[in-house]
Backbone as a printed PyTorch tensor [residue, N CA C, xyz], in Angstrom:
tensor([[[  0.6490,  -1.0920,   0.4280],
         [  0.2450,   0.2270,  -0.6430],
         [  1.1080,   1.1830,   0.0610]],

        [[  0.1620,   2.1920,  -0.7670],
         [  0.8230,   3.2560,  -0.5520],
         [  0.3180,   4.3430,  -0.1030]],

        [[  0.3490,   5.1330,   0.8580],
         [ -0.5120,   6.1580,   1.7880],
         [  1.2680,   7.4460,   1.3920]],

        [[  0.1190,   8.8940,   1.5380],
         [  0.8310,  10.2020,   0.9590],
         [  0.1940,  11.7620,   1.5490]],

        [[  0.8880,  12.2300,   2.3030],
         [ -0.0590,  12.6410,   2.7920],
         [  1.3900,  14.5750,   3.4260]],

        [[  0.9340,  15.3110,   2.3700],
         [  1.2880,  16.6140,   2.8500],
         [  1.9520,  17.5070,   4.0970]],

        [[  2.7030,  17.1450,   4.5500],
         [  2.9710,  18.1710,   6.2430],
         [  3.9170,  19.4250,   5.8700]],

        [[  3.5010,  20.3200,   5.0890],
         [  5.0680,  21.3790,   5.1230],
         [  4.9080,  20.8870,   3.7600]],

        [[  6.0180,  22.1140,   3.2800],
         [  6.2420,  21.5110,   1.5150],
         [  6.7810,  20.4100,   1.2190]],

        [[  6.5870,  19.6000,   2.6280],
         [  7.2600,  17.6440,   2.6320],
         [  6.5630,  16.8000,   2.0820]],

        [[  6.4340,  16.0250,   0.7580],
         [  4.9550,  14.9520,   1.0930],
         [  6.3890,  13.5840,   2.1560]],

        [[  4.6470,  13.3950,   2.9600],
         [  5.7220,  11.8750,   3.8410],
         [  4.3830,  10.6850,   3.1100]],

        [[  5.5530,  10.1730,   2.8050],
         [  5.0340,   8.9750,   1.5230],
         [  5.5820,   7.8100,   1.8180]],

        [[  5.0310,   7.6000,   2.1820],
         [  4.9930,   5.1470,   2.9320],
         [  4.4180,   4.2780,   1.7950]],

        [[  5.8650,   3.2510,   1.1740],
         [  5.5940,   2.0720,   0.5800],
         [  5.9150,   1.1100,   0.9290]],

        [[  4.9900,   0.5930,   1.8500],
         [  4.8790,  -0.9060,   2.3530],
         [  3.8850,  -1.6780,   1.9770]],

        [[  4.7620,  -2.8800,   1.3370],
         [  4.4360,  -4.0970,   0.7890],
         [  4.9410,  -4.6980,  -0.8720]],

        [[  4.7040,  -6.0450,  -1.3830],
         [  5.3720,  -5.6130,  -2.4940],
         [  5.3180,  -4.6020,  -3.7150]],

        [[  5.8040,  -4.0350,  -3.9610],
         [  6.3060,  -2.9980,  -4.8610],
         [  5.7140,  -4.0780,  -6.6570]],

        [[  4.7590,  -3.4510,  -7.2270],
         [  3.5920,  -3.4050,  -8.6780],
         [  2.8820,  -4.9860,  -7.9440]],

        [[  2.4880,  -5.5090,  -6.9030],
         [  0.9270,  -6.0440,  -6.7560],
         [  0.5920,  -5.0160,  -5.7270]],

        [[  1.2180,  -5.2610,  -4.3100],
         [  0.8520,  -3.9700,  -3.4720],
         [  1.0160,  -2.9250,  -3.5500]],

        [[  1.9810,  -2.5720,  -4.2740],
         [  2.1450,  -0.8020,  -4.3130],
         [  2.6080,  -1.0980,  -6.1630]],

        [[  1.3940,   0.1300,  -7.0310],
         [  1.5220,   0.1500,  -8.1650],
         [  2.1370,   1.8460,  -8.3580]],

        [[  2.7490,   1.8680,  -9.4820],
         [  3.3190,   3.2410, -10.4770],
         [  1.9300,   4.1920,  -9.7150]],

        [[  0.6670,   3.3740, -10.7820],
         [ -0.2800,   4.6920, -11.3620],
         [ -0.5180,   4.6420, -10.1340]],

        [[ -0.9660,   3.9200,  -8.5560],
         [ -1.6820,   4.3680,  -7.9950],
         [ -0.7210,   5.7630,  -7.4880]],

        [[  0.8410,   5.6310,  -7.2510],
         [  1.6970,   6.5930,  -6.7200],
         [  1.4260,   7.1870,  -7.1880]],

        [[  1.5020,   7.9880,  -8.9070],
         [  1.7650,   8.7490,  -9.7690],
         [  0.7610,   9.9060,  -8.8730]],

        [[ -1.1330,   9.1070,  -9.0760],
         [ -1.7880,   9.8820,  -8.0420],
         [ -1.8050,  10.7160,  -7.6310]],

        [[ -1.2190,  10.4050,  -6.7730],
         [ -0.8600,  10.5050,  -4.9320],
         [ -0.2170,  11.6240,  -4.8780]],

        [[  0.9870,  11.2680,  -6.0750],
         [  2.1020,  12.1770,  -6.1270],
         [  1.8110,  13.7930,  -6.5380]],

        [[  1.1040,  13.3340,  -7.8450],
         [  0.5000,  14.3140,  -8.4430],
         [ -0.6860,  15.3490,  -7.3820]],

        [[ -1.1810,  15.0210,  -6.5450],
         [ -1.8500,  15.7780,  -6.1700],
         [ -1.1280,  17.0920,  -4.9750]],

        [[ -0.1960,  16.1920,  -4.2030],
         [  0.7400,  16.3080,  -3.2210],
         [  1.2220,  17.9200,  -4.1000]],

        [[  2.0040,  17.3510,  -4.9440],
         [  2.1880,  18.7430,  -5.4940],
         [  1.5790,  19.4120,  -6.2340]],

        [[  0.8470,  18.9460,  -6.6860],
         [ -0.3310,  20.3360,  -6.5190],
         [ -1.5190,  21.2420,  -5.8140]],

        [[ -0.3520,  20.3050,  -4.4980],
         [ -0.8660,  20.8950,  -3.7550],
         [  0.1030,  22.1650,  -2.8540]],

        [[  1.3330,  21.4630,  -3.2920],
         [  2.4620,  22.7890,  -3.7120],
         [  3.8660,  21.9160,  -2.3580]],

        [[  3.5850,  20.3280,  -2.5830],
         [  4.5580,  19.8130,  -2.0580],
         [  6.4160,  19.6660,  -2.6340]],

        [[  7.3020,  20.3930,  -1.9580],
         [  8.5680,  20.5610,  -3.1910],
         [  9.6520,  19.7160,  -2.5520]],

        [[  9.3590,  18.6330,  -1.6620],
         [ 10.4530,  17.5620,  -0.6270],
         [  9.7650,  17.0170,  -0.6970]],

        [[ 10.5430,  15.0570,  -0.5810],
         [  9.5270,  14.3820,  -0.5440],
         [ 10.4690,  13.0650,   0.9510]],

        [[ 10.3330,  12.2810,   1.8480],
         [ 10.7050,  11.9930,   2.9330],
         [  9.6030,  10.4210,   2.4620]],

        [[ 10.4470,   9.4960,   1.8860],
         [  9.7200,   8.1220,   1.7130],
         [ 10.3770,   6.6840,   2.3970]],

        [[  9.4140,   6.5330,   3.3340],
         [  8.8800,   5.8340,   3.9140],
         [  9.5870,   4.4080,   3.3640]],

        [[ 10.4710,   3.3900,   3.5620],
         [  9.7170,   1.9110,   2.6390],
         [  9.7770,   0.6590,   3.6270]],

        [[  9.2180,  -0.4340,   3.9630],
         [  8.7050,  -1.4500,   4.1320],
         [  8.5990,  -2.3920,   2.9070]],

        [[  9.7270,  -3.1660,   2.2210],
         [  9.0970,  -4.0270,   0.9870],
         [ 10.2850,  -5.5520,   1.0000]],

        [[  9.4910,  -5.7650,   0.6170],
         [ 10.4920,  -6.8490,   0.1010],
         [ 10.8660,  -7.0510,  -1.7400]],

        [[ 10.2960,  -5.6450,  -2.1390],
         [ 10.9720,  -5.7370,  -3.2690],
         [  9.4600,  -5.8860,  -4.6560]],

        [[  9.8310,  -6.6210,  -5.3420],
         [  9.3050,  -6.9600,  -6.8460],
         [  8.9690,  -6.3130,  -8.1790]],

        [[  8.7140,  -5.1770,  -8.6840],
         [  8.3090,  -5.4220,  -9.8920],
         [  9.6880,  -4.5450, -10.1400]],

        [[ 10.7640,  -4.7500, -10.7120],
         [ 11.3970,  -3.5460, -11.2780],
         [ 10.9700,  -2.9850, -12.1280]],

        [[ 10.2280,  -3.0180, -12.7660],
         [  9.3750,  -1.4350, -13.8350],
         [  8.7010,  -0.4670, -12.9830]],

        [[  7.5590,  -1.6650, -12.1750],
         [  6.9920,  -0.5150, -11.0960],
         [  8.1600,   0.6310, -10.4000]],

        [[  9.0090,  -0.4200, -10.0430],
         [ 10.5790,   0.8300,  -9.0700],
         [ 10.7570,   1.5770,  -9.8670]],

        [[ 11.2620,   1.1350, -11.2070],
         [ 12.1010,   2.7130, -12.3150],
         [ 10.7260,   3.3520, -11.9600]],

        [[  9.7250,   3.3040, -12.3890],
         [  9.1070,   4.3200, -12.3190],
         [  8.7750,   4.8900, -11.4150]],

        [[  8.4130,   4.7830, -10.1810],
         [  8.4970,   5.4040,  -9.2390],
         [  9.9840,   6.5080,  -8.7490]],

        [[ 11.1430,   5.5670,  -9.1280],
         [ 11.7980,   7.1640,  -9.1530],
         [ 11.5640,   7.9410, -10.5150]],

        [[ 10.6690,   7.6250, -11.2430],
         [ 10.4530,   8.7490, -12.3770],
         [  9.7820,   9.5930, -11.7510]],

        [[  8.6660,   8.9960, -11.2620],
         [  8.0520,   9.8560, -10.3520],
         [  8.4130,  10.5410,  -9.5730]],

        [[  8.9970,   9.9320,  -8.6010],
         [ 10.1190,  10.6780,  -6.8660],
         [ 10.8050,  12.2920,  -7.9110]],

        [[ 11.1240,  11.8130,  -9.2110],
         [ 11.3360,  13.5420, -10.0020],
         [ 11.1010,  14.5500,  -9.8180]],

        [[  9.6710,  14.5790,  -9.6650],
         [  8.7880,  15.9760,  -9.4550],
         [  9.3200,  17.0770,  -9.0200]],

        [[  9.9620,  16.2720,  -7.8160],
         [  9.5510,  17.1200,  -6.4840],
         [ 11.3600,  18.3620,  -6.3420]],

        [[ 11.1020,  19.5310,  -6.3240],
         [ 12.0720,  20.4110,  -6.4400],
         [ 13.2950,  20.3220,  -5.9240]],

        [[ 13.3870,  19.8130,  -4.3900],
         [ 13.9550,  20.2960,  -3.4390],
         [ 14.6900,  18.7670,  -3.0340]],

        [[ 14.4300,  17.9110,  -1.9530],
         [ 15.1730,  17.1180,  -1.2980],
         [ 13.9170,  15.5650,  -1.6820]],

        [[ 14.7310,  14.6770,  -1.7330],
         [ 14.2570,  13.8570,  -1.4320],
         [ 14.7510,  12.3880,  -0.7220]],

        [[ 14.1170,  12.4130,   0.2540],
         [ 14.6800,  11.8360,   1.8070],
         [ 14.3610,  10.3750,   1.7390]],

        [[ 14.9830,   9.4200,   2.1210],
         [ 14.8010,   7.8220,   2.3870],
         [ 14.4550,   6.8900,   3.6050]],

        [[ 13.8380,   6.8050,   4.4970],
         [ 14.0960,   5.6230,   5.4040],
         [ 13.3370,   4.7940,   5.4530]],

        [[ 14.7800,   3.2530,   5.9720],
         [ 13.7990,   2.1450,   5.8610],
         [ 13.1660,   1.5270,   6.5130]],

        [[ 11.9670,   0.2220,   6.4000],
         [ 11.5380,  -0.9100,   8.5700],
         [ 12.9970,  -1.5370,   8.1090]],

        [[ 12.0600,  -2.2140,   8.3100],
         [ 12.6510,  -4.0460,   8.9260],
         [ 13.2350,  -4.5980,   7.5240]],

        [[ 12.6380,  -4.2330,   5.6470],
         [ 13.4220,  -4.9350,   4.9470],
         [ 12.6160,  -4.3070,   3.8180]],

        [[ 14.5990,  -3.4920,   3.1030],
         [ 14.1650,  -3.2130,   1.4100],
         [ 15.1380,  -3.9490,   0.7730]],

        [[ 13.8460,  -4.7380,   0.4960],
         [ 15.0990,  -5.5020,  -0.5310],
         [ 14.5790,  -5.3460,  -1.9760]],

        [[ 15.7630,  -5.8130,  -3.2530],
         [ 15.0120,  -5.8860,  -4.5310],
         [ 14.6970,  -4.6570,  -5.3060]],

        [[ 13.4670,  -4.4810,  -5.7600],
         [ 12.9270,  -3.3520,  -6.3500],
         [ 12.7140,  -2.1390,  -4.7570]],

        [[ 12.5410,  -2.2290,  -3.6140],
         [ 12.6380,  -1.1070,  -2.7240],
         [ 14.2480,  -0.4870,  -2.9420]],

        [[ 15.3910,  -1.8650,  -2.9400],
         [ 16.4410,  -1.1570,  -2.8400],
         [ 16.5380,   0.1960,  -3.3810]],

        [[ 16.0420,  -0.2690,  -5.0780],
         [ 16.4990,   0.5920,  -6.2410],
         [ 16.1120,   1.4080,  -6.1310]],

        [[ 14.1600,   1.9390,  -5.3030],
         [ 13.8660,   3.4390,  -4.7490],
         [ 15.1700,   4.0600,  -3.9960]],

        [[ 14.9520,   3.0710,  -2.7490],
         [ 16.3560,   3.7910,  -1.8480],
         [ 17.5140,   4.4230,  -2.0260]],

        [[ 17.6470,   3.4850,  -3.4660],
         [ 19.2060,   3.9570,  -4.3480],
         [ 19.3600,   5.7310,  -4.3900]],

        [[ 18.0070,   6.2100,  -5.1170],
         [ 17.3560,   6.9480,  -5.3310],
         [ 17.2380,   8.1450,  -4.8310]],

        [[ 17.1540,   8.0010,  -3.5840],
         [ 17.2880,   8.9970,  -2.7680],
         [ 18.2700,   9.8230,  -2.3230]],

        [[ 18.1370,  11.1880,  -2.0100],
         [ 19.3580,  11.5990,  -1.5190],
         [ 20.5720,  11.5440,  -0.3790]],

        [[ 19.4100,  11.0200,   0.6520],
         [ 19.7900,  10.0450,   1.5010],
         [ 19.1300,   9.3620,   2.1160]],

        [[ 19.0180,   8.1970,   2.6240],
         [ 18.8570,   6.8140,   3.5740],
         [ 19.2570,   6.6200,   4.3920]],

        [[ 17.7440,   6.4500,   5.7360],
         [ 18.9980,   6.1260,   6.8390],
         [ 17.5850,   4.1440,   7.4160]],

        [[ 18.3980,   3.7390,   7.9810],
         [ 17.6570,   2.1690,   8.2840],
         [ 19.1010,   2.0740,   9.4710]],

        [[ 17.1310,   1.8240,  10.5200],
         [ 17.6330,   1.2890,  11.8660],
         [ 18.8000,   0.3740,  11.8590]]])
């Protein structure tokens, strides 16, 4: 699932589950387009995913490029495969 909400100028985004099955790029694009229209310029992406579709992960990275400011990331218990691809494209990424 993807949840996204605006806090100040930052989009708080959570990607949880298998990318391309539980989470797909079209759902993501709709939510991000709405946040950008509301004035979000930065993004913080939380990822907890075993991976999934490389195609959807690549499209999610493309969608994140609409943010003019920083895109930072944070990992949960697992950030694997396609989730790692998204994480690698954040300006900074942290995990416990």
